[in-house]
C-alpha positions in Angstrom: 54.7 95.7 107.7 57.0 97.8 110.7 59.0 100.5 110.1 62.5 101.0 111.3 64.7 103.8 112.1 68.6 103.5 111.8 72.0 105.0 111.9 75.1 103.9 109.8 78.2 105.4 108.2 78.6 105.4 104.6 81.8 106.8 102.5 80.2 110.5 102.7 80.3 110.5 107.0 77.4 109.2 109.3 74.0 108.8 108.1 70.4 108.0 109.1 66.8 107.1 108.0 63.9 105.3 108.3 62.8 102.4 106.4 59.7 100.1 105.9 60.7 96.0 106.3 59.6 92.6 107.6 62.5 92.7 110.1 65.6 94.5 111.6 67.8 91.8 109.4 66.3 93.0 106.0 66.6 96.5 107.3 70.6 95.6 107.2 70.4 93.7 103.9 69.2 96.9 102.7 71.5 99.4 104.1 74.4 97.2 103.3 72.8 97.1 99.5 73.4 100.9 99.6 77.1 100.9 101.0 76.0 101.6 104.2 77.3 100.4 107.5 74.5 100.2 110.0 75.3 101.0 113.1 71.9 101.0 115.3 68.6 100.1 113.8 65.6 100.6 116.1 61.3 99.7 115.7 60.1 102.8 115.0 57.6 104.2 117.7 54.3 102.8 117.2 55.7 100.6 114.1 55.3 97.0 116.0 58.1 95.5 114.4 60.5 93.0 115.9 63.0 94.2 118.5 66.1 96.4 116.9 69.2 95.7 116.6 71.7 97.6 118.7 75.2 97.5 116.9 76.8 100.3 118.4 77.1 98.9 122.2 79.0 96.1 120.3 81.5 98.8 119.1 82.7 99.7 122.5 86.0 98.2 123.0 87.9 98.2 126.6 91.4 100.1 126.0 93.2 97.7 127.9 91.6 94.8 125.6 94.1 92.9 123.0 93.6 94.2 120.0 93.1 92.1 116.8 96.0 92.5 114.3 95.9 92.2 110.3 98.0 88.7 110.8 95.0 87.5 112.4 92.4 88.2 110.1 94.6 86.5 107.2 94.7 83.5 109.3 91.5 84.1 109.6 90.4 84.3 106.0 93.0 81.8 104.6 91.6 79.0 107.5 88.0 79.8 107.0 88.7 79.1 103.3 89.9 76.0 103.3 87.4 74.5 105.8 84.4 75.9 104.1 86.2 74.3 100.7 86.3 71.0 102.6 82.6 71.2 103.3 82.7 71.9 106.9 79.5 73.9 108.3 80.1 77.5 108.7 79.0 77.2 112.6 81.4 74.3 112.8 84.5 76.0 111.2 84.0 79.0 113.2 83.8 77.1 116.1 87.4 75.2 115.3 88.8 78.4 114.4 87.5 79.8 117.9 89.4 77.3 120.0 92.4 77.7 117.9 92.6 81.7 117.9 96.1 82.1 120.2 94.3 86.1 120.2 92.0 86.7 123.2 90.0 89.6 121.1 90.2 87.2 117.9 88.2 84.2 120.4 85.9 86.7 122.0 84.7 88.2 118.5 84.3 84.7 116.7 82.3 84.1 119.8 80.1 86.9 119.3 80.1 85.9 115.6 78.5 82.5 116.3 76.3 83.8 118.7 74.7 85.9 115.9 74.8 82.8 113.6 72.9 81.0 115.8 70.3 83.8 116.5 69.3 83.3 112.3 71.3 86.5 111.6 73.4 86.3 108.4 77.2 85.7 108.6 77.7 89.3 106.7 75.6 91.4 109.3 77.0 88.8 112.3 80.4 90.7 110.7 79.3 93.8 110.2 78.2 93.8 114.3 82.2 93.7 115.1 82.8 97.0 113.0 86.4 97.4 114.7 87.4 94.5 113.7 85.7 93.7 109.8 85.6 97.0 107.8 82.4 97.6 105.5 85.0 96.3 102.4 85.3 92.9 104.1 81.4 92.8 105.2 80.2 93.3 101.8 82.5 90.8 99.7 81.3 88.2 102.3 77.8 89.4 101.7 78.2 88.5 98.0 79.6 85.2 99.1 76.3 84.4 100.5 74.6 86.1 97.7 76.5 83.7 95.0 77.2 80.7 96.9 81.2 81.5 96.7 81.9 82.1 100.8 84.9 80.2 100.2 86.5 81.8 96.8 85.3 85.5 98.7 87.5 84.3 101.9 90.4 83.2 99.6 90.0 87.0 97.8 89.9 88.6 101.4 93.4 87.0 102.2 95.5 88.1 99.2 93.4 91.5 99.3 94.7 91.9 103.0 98.3 90.3 102.3 98.7 93.0 100.4 98.0 95.7 102.2 100.2 94.3 105.0 103.0 94.3 102.9 101.9 97.9 102.0 102.5 99.1 105.5 105.2 97.2 106.2 107.3 98.9 103.1 105.9 102.3 104.5 107.0 101.7 107.7 110.9 100.6 106.6 111.3 103.0 103.8 110.1 106.1 107.4 112.1 104.7 109.4 115.7 106.4 108.2 114.3 109.4 107.6 112.2 110.1 110.8 115.8 108.9 112.8 118.0 111.1 110.9 114.9 114.3 111.8 114.6 113.0 115.7 118.8 113.3 115.7 118.8 116.7 114.0 116.4 118.2 117.1 118.1 116.4 119.7 121.0 118.3 118.2 119.0 122.0 117.7 118.1 121.2 121.3 121.4 120.5 122.4 123.2 123.5 120.8 120.3 125.8 121.9 120.0 124.6 125.7 124.2 123.8 126.1 126.3 124.9 123.5 125.5 128.7 122.9 124.9 129.2 126.8 128.5 128.2 127.4 130.1 130.7 124.8 127.8 133.7 125.3 129.3 135.1 128.3 132.7 134.9 126.6 131.6 136.7 123.4 129.8 139.1 125.2 132.9 140.1 127.8 134.9 140.8 124.4 132.5 144.3 123.9 132.9 143.8 120.2 129.9 143.8 117.3 129.4 140.1 117.2 128.7 138.3 113.3 125.0 138.0 112.2 125.1 134.5 112.9 126.6 134.6 116.3 123.7 136.9 116.9 120.8 134.6 115.5 122.7 131.7 117.5 122.3 133.7 120.7 118.5 134.7 119.8 117.4 131.3 119.4 119.7 130.2 122.3 117.6 132.8 124.6 114.3 132.1 122.7 114.4 128.5 123.4 115.5 129.1 127.0 113.1 131.7 128.2 110.0 129.8 126.0 111.0 126.4 125.5 108.2 125.2 127.8 105.4 127.0 126.1 106.7 125.8 122.5 106.8 122.2 124.0 103.5 123.1 125.5 102.2 124.4 122.2 103.6 121.3 120.1 101.8 118.5 121.9 98.9 120.4 122.6 99.0 121.6 117.9 100.0 117.5 118.1 95.9 116.5 119.6 94.2 119.6 118.1 95.5 118.5 114.3 94.2 114.8 115.1 91.3 116.2 116.4 90.3 118.3 113.5 91.5 115.5 111.2 88.6 113.3 112.8 86.1 115.9 111.5 84.5 115.1 107.8 85.9 118.9 106.9 89.1 118.4 108.3 89.5 115.0 107.1 88.9 116.0 103.6 91.5 118.9 103.6 94.2 116.7 104.8 93.4 113.8 102.5 93.5 116.5 99.6 96.7 118.0 100.8 98.0 114.7 101.2 98.1 114.0 97.2 99.4 117.5 96.9 102.9 117.0 99.0 106.1 116.7 97.6 107.6 113.3 97.5 105.0 111.8 99.2 101.6 113.3 97.4 102.9 110.8 94.6 103.1 107.9 96.5 100.3 108.0 97.9 98.5 108.7 94.7 99.6 105.7 93.5 98.8 103.6 96.2 95.2 104.9 96.2 95.0 103.9 92.6 96.0 100.0 93.2 94.2 100.0 96.1 91.1 101.4 93.8 91.8 99.1 91.1 92.4 96.0 93.5 89.5 96.7 95.4 86.9 97.3 92.3 88.3 94.1 90.5 87.8 92.1 93.4 84.1 93.4 93.9 83.3 92.9 90.1 85.0 89.3 90.2 82.8 89.0 92.9 79.8 89.5 91.3 78.9 92.9 92.8 77.0 95.4 90.7 79.3 98.0 89.0 77.0 100.6 90.9 77.5 98.8 94.8 81.2 97.8 94.0 81.9 101.6 93.6 80.0 102.5 96.6 82.5 99.7 98.4 85.7 100.7 96.8 84.9 104.7 98.4 84.5 103.1 101.3 88.2 101.4 101.0 90.6 103.8 99.5 91.0 105.4 102.8 91.5 109.1 101.4 88.4 111.5 101.1 89.1 113.2 98.6 89.5 110.1 96.3 86.3 108.5 98.1 84.2 111.5 97.5 85.0 111.4 93.4 84.6 107.5 93.3 81.2 108.0 95.0 80.9 110.7 91.9 81.1 107.8 89.8 78.8 105.7 91.0 76.1 108.9 90.9 76.8 109.2 87.1 77.0 105.2 86.9 73.3 105.2 88.1 72.4 108.1 85.7 73.4 105.7 82.9 77.2 107.2 82.0 80.0 105.1 81.5 82.9 104.0 83.6 85.0 105.8 81.3 83.0 108.8 81.4 82.3 108.8 84.8 85.8 107.9 85.3 87.7 111.0 82.6 85.0 113.2 85.1 86.4 112.4 88.3 89.6 114.1 87.4 91.5 111.9 89.5 92.7 109.1 87.4 95.7 108.8 85.2 95.7 108.3 81.4 96.7 104.7 81.9 94.0 104.0 84.2 91.5 105.8 81.7 92.8 103.6 79.1 92.5 100.4 80.5 88.5 100.9 81.9 88.2 101.8 78.1 89.4 98.7 76.8 88.0 96.7 79.7 83.9 98.5 78.9 84.6 97.4 75.1 85.8 93.7 75.9 83.8 93.1 79.1 86.8 92.6 81.0 87.1 95.2 83.4 87.7 93.2 86.5 91.0 91.8 84.6 92.5 95.4 83.7 91.9 96.5 86.7 93.9 93.7 88.0 96.6 94.5 85.7 96.5 98.2 87.3 96.7 97.3 90.3 99.7 95.5 89.7 101.4 98.1 87.8 100.6 100.7 90.7 101.6 98.2 93.2 105.1 97.8 91.7 105.6 101.4 91.3 104.7 102.3 95.0 106.9 99.5 96.0 109.5 101.1 94.1 109.0 104.5 94.9 109.3 103.0 98.4 112.2 101.3 98.3 113.9 104.8 96.6 112.2 106.7 99.2 115.2 107.2 101.4 117.1 108.2 98.5 114.8 110.6 97.6 114.4 112.4 101.1 118.1 112.1 101.9 119.4 115.0 99.8 116.5 116.9 101.4 118.2 115.8 104.9 121.8 116.5 103.8 120.8 120.0 102.9 119.4 120.8 106.2 121.9 119.0 107.9 124.6 121.4 106.2 122.9 124.1 106.7 122.8 123.5 110.5 126.4 123.2 110.9 127.4 125.8 108.4 125.5 128.2 110.7 126.7 126.8 114.2 130.1 127.1 112.3 130.0 130.8 111.7 128.0 131.3 114.7 131.1 129.9 116.8 134.2 130.4 114.9 133.5 134.4 113.5 133.8 135.6 116.7 136.8 133.3 117.9 138.4 134.4 115.0 137.8 138.4 115.6 139.1 137.6 119.0 142.1 136.4 118.0 142.8 139.1 115.3 142.2 141.8 118.2 144.4 140.0 120.9 146.7 140.0 118.0 146.7 143.1 116.8 147.2 144.7 121.0 
């Protein structure tokens, strides 16, 4: 039997190895079962195997090409569910969806998926080749649908999953719109004060020859610093932004950032509840689709979108494989609330973990929605305090010397 070398991406990062299998597709099936998204699969030197499948080449996308949006995936999942439920063959269904697609990128993606299917590659493997469009969770559930013969049900569940994720993103954007506007206005106001207002008053204060109050000296020093070094501050801010973004793409940087994000005031509790809702919904969806518990945890670790929690979930998978219960593994992870642990305990006793995880997902989903709706009210007092301090400093810095000058003129 030939040997194949492979590279892939798991929840812990990039990984590679060597496997013995009948074909490259069989290697891909094994990797998907381990929760690894394959990137390249090649016949080992001297292995005599079939020609490998290079998936990384399909991941290169032109920056100027249109992107596949969430709404495109929603329509694809719902329409494919309807077509499969009506008994339409998968190739014919994909051909129809390709013709009706309005997004050019989605149209070309479906064409490549059809080409792979016609070459004898399984649907899940064909979707995995389009890694920029279909994430590991999507691919894993499609693979389960192929194994159980319930592809139509899987695509309906994926539709509801994507719908929930899209609603969460829209609510986050709506909740942050007001705070971002206020903070931007404050930054602009500070720039105008330092570059225009204070320089206009500075000559008058300096010509008076009297000792200036502390707030005025602070404002004048801030203005001089901004005028002299503002360009350097702007360059440093832009460079810092790109450096931070590059650091976040590294495994260690992503882990540290995600860990710190959970501890942030106001935002931290919302992120934690959102991650718990996503974990519960993904776990329930995997179990309902027939995924074994250990494999389900591996798949869920790739969907929580937080490396700190993902590592804890991977630790749960290792514990479960050693024979521990889900409850004991979850308690040892240290990231789950008592409510989640209690639901897991009841679910294991009754054999209804998937149903109770759905309840947890709905509970925390509703809490996240409430937190997002009141996010503006939670941030507003902080913004008011900052605005008040800004106005107070400006008022004291400008009017105290004016009052001193007035008293001096009256004395003379």
